[in-house]
N, C-alpha and C positions, 0 to 999 in steps of 0.2 A: 583325752577325747580323741577318737579316731575320726578323721575328716576325709571325705571323698569328694572330689570335684565332679561337677556335672557339666555337660556341654551346653553352650548357649542355645536358646531356642531358635528354630528355623521358621520363617514366615513364608517360605516358598510352598504354598499349597495351591491346588487347582482353583479353589475359590478365589484366593488372592490374586492369582495370575489373570483369571477372567475379569475380576474387578478392575485391575489395572488396565486391561485392554479396553473395557467399556468406558472407563474414565478418560483414557486418551482419545477414544473415538468421539465422545461427547465434547471434549475440548476442541478437537479439530473441526467438527461440524459447526459448533457455535461460533468460533472465531472466524472461520472462512465465510460462513453465511452472513455474519454481521458486516465484515469488511467489504465483501462483494456487494451486498445490498446497498451500502453507503456509496460505493463507487458507481454502480449502474442505476441507482435510484429505484430499487425494487423493494417495496414495503414488505412482501412476504419473506424475503431473505432477512431483512432486519428483524422482523418479529421472531423468525426461527432462531436467529442468533441470540436474542434476548430471552426467549421463553425456554429454550432447551436446557440451559444450566439450572433454572428454577425447577423444571420438571424432573430433571435427573437428581437434583439434590433432594427433592421431596421423596422420590422413589427410593433413593439410598437410605434416607432416614426411616422410611416405613419398613424396608427390608432388614434393617439392622436393629429394629426394636426388640425382637426376641433375644438376640445375642446380648444386647445391653441389659435387658431384664435379667438374664441369667448371671451376667457379671455382677450386677448389683445385689443379686440374691446370695452371692458367695461372700461371707463375712471375712474381712481381713484378719490375719493372724499376727501374733506378736512374737518376736524372737530377739535374741541378742546378736550383735554384730560388732566386728572390730574394724576400726578405721585403718585401712592400709595406706592411704594417701589422701591428701586434700589439696585443692588448688582454688584460690579465690579468683574469680573471673573479672572482678572490678565492677563498681557501681557508683552512681552519684547519690544514692539514697542510703538510709541506715541499714537496709537489708541487702546483704552482699550475696550474689549468686555464687555458689561454691560447687565444684565438681568433686565428689567423693568416690573413692574406690573402697568397697566394703567386702568383708567376709561375713556372710550371713549364716548363722548356725541355728536352724529350726530345731525344735525339740523332737519332732517325729519324722525328720527327713534329712538327707545328706546336706552338709554345708556346701555353699557355693559362693562364687565371687561375682560381684555386680558393680557396675558403675552408674551413678545417679547424679542428678543436679538438684540442688535444693537451696532455697534462700535462707540465710542465717543472719540474725541480727549482729551488727558489727561488734557490739559489746560482748556477745556470747561466743564469738568466733574462737577465742583462745581455749574454750572448754572442749572443742572438737580437735584434739591433737592426734597425730598418728599413733597407732598402737592402743588408742583409747577404746573403751567398750561403751557402746550406746545401745539403746533400745530402739527397735525398728518395727514397722508394720509392713506386711507384704501380702500380695494376693496369691493364694496357693495354686491357682490355675495359671497365673502369670507372675512367676517369681521375680521377674525383672522389675515389676512395679513395687518399688521399695521406698519407704518414707521414714526418715528419722523422727522419732517421737521426742519432741522437745520438752514435754512435761509428762513423763511416765508416772504410773501409779507407784505408791511407796514400795509395793512388793517387787515390781520389776526394777525399780531404782536400787533396791537392796541387792538383787541378783546381779545387776550390772556392776555394782561396786566390788563384789568379790569374785567375779568371773575371770577366767583366763582362757583365751581362744588362740588356736594356731591358724596361720595363714593357709589359704587354699591355693595351690598352684594352678596354672592354666589361664586361659583367656577369661576376661570378665564379661558377663552379660551386660547389655546396655538397657537403659530405661526404654529406649525406642530402637529396637534392632533394625539395622539397615535392610532395605529391600535388596533382593538378589538381582544379578545382571539380567536374568530371564524376565523378571518383572518389569525392569526398566525398558528392556527391548520391546516387550509386548505393549507397554504404554505408548512408546514412541510409534510403534506400528499402528496402533489404533488411531493415534492422532493423524498420521499421514493418510490412512485409509479414509478417515472421516472427511478430511479436507479434499481428497481426491473425489469422494462421492458427491460432495456438494458441487465441485467444479464440473463433474461429468453430468449430473442431473440437470443443472441449470446452464449448460454450455450454450444453449441457444440465446439466452439473455445476456450471458457474459461475453461471448465471442462472436455474436452475429446471429441473425435469425435463420440463416441457412444451415446452422449447425456444423459448418465445416471448419470452424475455428479461425477463419480468416477475418481480418479486421473489416468492419463495415465501411462502405464508401463514404467519403466526406459529404456532409450535408450542406456545407457552405459553398464550396466551389469544386469544380472538376476541370480537368484539362485534357487536351488531346493534341496530338501532333500528326501532321501528314505532309507529304512532299508531292509537288507537281512541277515538272520541268525545272528542276534545280531551285525550287522555292520551298520555304518552310512556313507552315501555318500553325499557329498556336492559339487556342481558344480557352478562356476560363470564364467563370461567372461574371467577372468584372471587366476584363479586357480581351481584345483579340489582336494578334499581330501577324503580319506577313512579311517575310524577309526574302527578297529576290536574290538569285545567284549572281555570280560575276557576269558582266557584260550585258546586264538587263537593267531597265529603269522603269519607274512608275509612269514616266512620260511617254513610253512606247505605246503605240496604238492598242487600245483595249486592255492594257496591263493593269491599270488601276481598277477598272470595272471588274475584271476577273478576280483581283485580290479581295475586293469588297464582297463579292458574291461567295468567295470561299469562306468568309467569316459569317455569312448569313444564310448558309445552305440549310437543307432539311426543314424548310418552312419557318425558320427562326425569324420572328418579327420584332425582336427587341429593339428599342430605341437607343440611339447613340447620343451621348452628351457632347463628346468631342471626337473629331477625326483629325489625326496628324499624319501628313504625307511628306515623306522625304524621298530622295532619289531612289533608294532601294528598300525603304522601310515604310510600312503602313501600320498605324496603331489606332485602334478604335476603343474608346472608353464607353462602355455600355451603361445605361441607366440601371439602378438597383432593381432587382426583381421584386415585384409586389409593392413598389413605392412609386407614387405618382409624381413625376418630375418632368420638367420641360425637356424635350429632346427632338430628334428627327430621325427619319429613316435613312441610314447611310447609303442605301441603294438609289436615293434620289439626288445624289450629288451631280453637279453639271460636269460629268466626266469629259465631254468633248471640249470644254472650255479651260480645263486645268493646264494643259500644255501651253495654250496661248497666254494665260495669266502669268505663268512662270516666265515665259519669254519676254513679256512686257515688263515684268519686274526686273529682269536682268538688264534689259537694254534701255528702259525709259526712266529709271529712277536716279541715274547718275552715279551708280555704285561702281567704283574702280575695280576692275578685274574680279567680278563675282565668282566665288568659289563654291558656295553651297546655297541651297534654297530649302524652304519649308512652307507647306500650306497647312493652315489650321482652319477646320470647319467647326463652328460653334453654334449649338442650338439652345443653349441655356437661356438666352434672352427671349425665347419664344419664336423667333424667326431665324432661319439659317443665314449665317454670315461667314464670309470667307476672308482670310487674311494671308497674303503671300509675303514672306520675308526672304530677302537675299542678303548674303554677307560677303563682303569683299576684303581686299587687303587694307583699305583705309576707312572702313565703316560699313554701314548696312542701310537698307531702305525697305519700305513695305508699301503694299497697296491693299485696299479693302474693296470687296465686291459683295453683291447680294447672292441669294440662292440660285439665281439664273446665270451667274458668272459675269454680270455687268459691273464694271469698275465704278466705284462710288467716290473714292478719294485716293490720293497718292501721297506718300511721305518719303521725300528724297533724303539722301545722306547729307 
């Protein structure tokens, strides 16, 4: 018998490349839309991510109905084949997946070499030895679709028993020929373009309403800094601080009032829970926005009495060599209360005053 090898089929067709590109695009759009929708909480993006694969799958099924109908209309043909090699791939069941390399010899076409995978019962595996002749079925329009017939008709079984076939040189066709590099590249390109399209179309929702791609401003708090005469002012939604430069003190005339006003400028009428004053540092803890809590207007502090209260605490509480002082104004109890504490080498002392700066009690060291 004269045997001629045929080349393996190629699946790189314009239709196949276009299908790979569309498939990649659908995957990129659906994944990006679903993940982005979950991150930003946008229901349309989530619906798009879930619905697109179903719609694409339905369209693909409808478009391939004619091709599948034609394939079913082509009846498989029977031929003899010689086992070139076999390799059991292992299994935990009685049916073992086996990779066969066959030389298929159709009656009305050139012989060709093909590689297939087929499950074989473990008991029957010794019957499929190399150089053995078997009966196979194949699709004439897709010759790589080959299946070994385990129970051939008596006529074909008789032909197989007395047949002698020669090997076909050359590469073996595979049951599922691999995609070309061009197809893989177009699929990847479609995936990237689909993802980029979603990010571009919904950029206002994903990256901020101004469409500039900049991150939105924080909704919980914001901060700003400014300097006046070697002083630093920092304001957030929860606190405000003023730090004086070297050589200056909150006890200087008008310094504390100016510092408080720098934190409550531009008509800011937020109430304060606590005000802490130290020699060069002012800290104001504001009431939470939108929450009704007891507080006071920090601009109503008895500024003219602060220096006198600190001096009285330094000299009238018996604190030895006072080194630091601190004034705390508290409005949580409903009325403004002041407490001045001084610390020295051997202890500390404090005095308490009302909102007008009148001393109510003293606690010596």
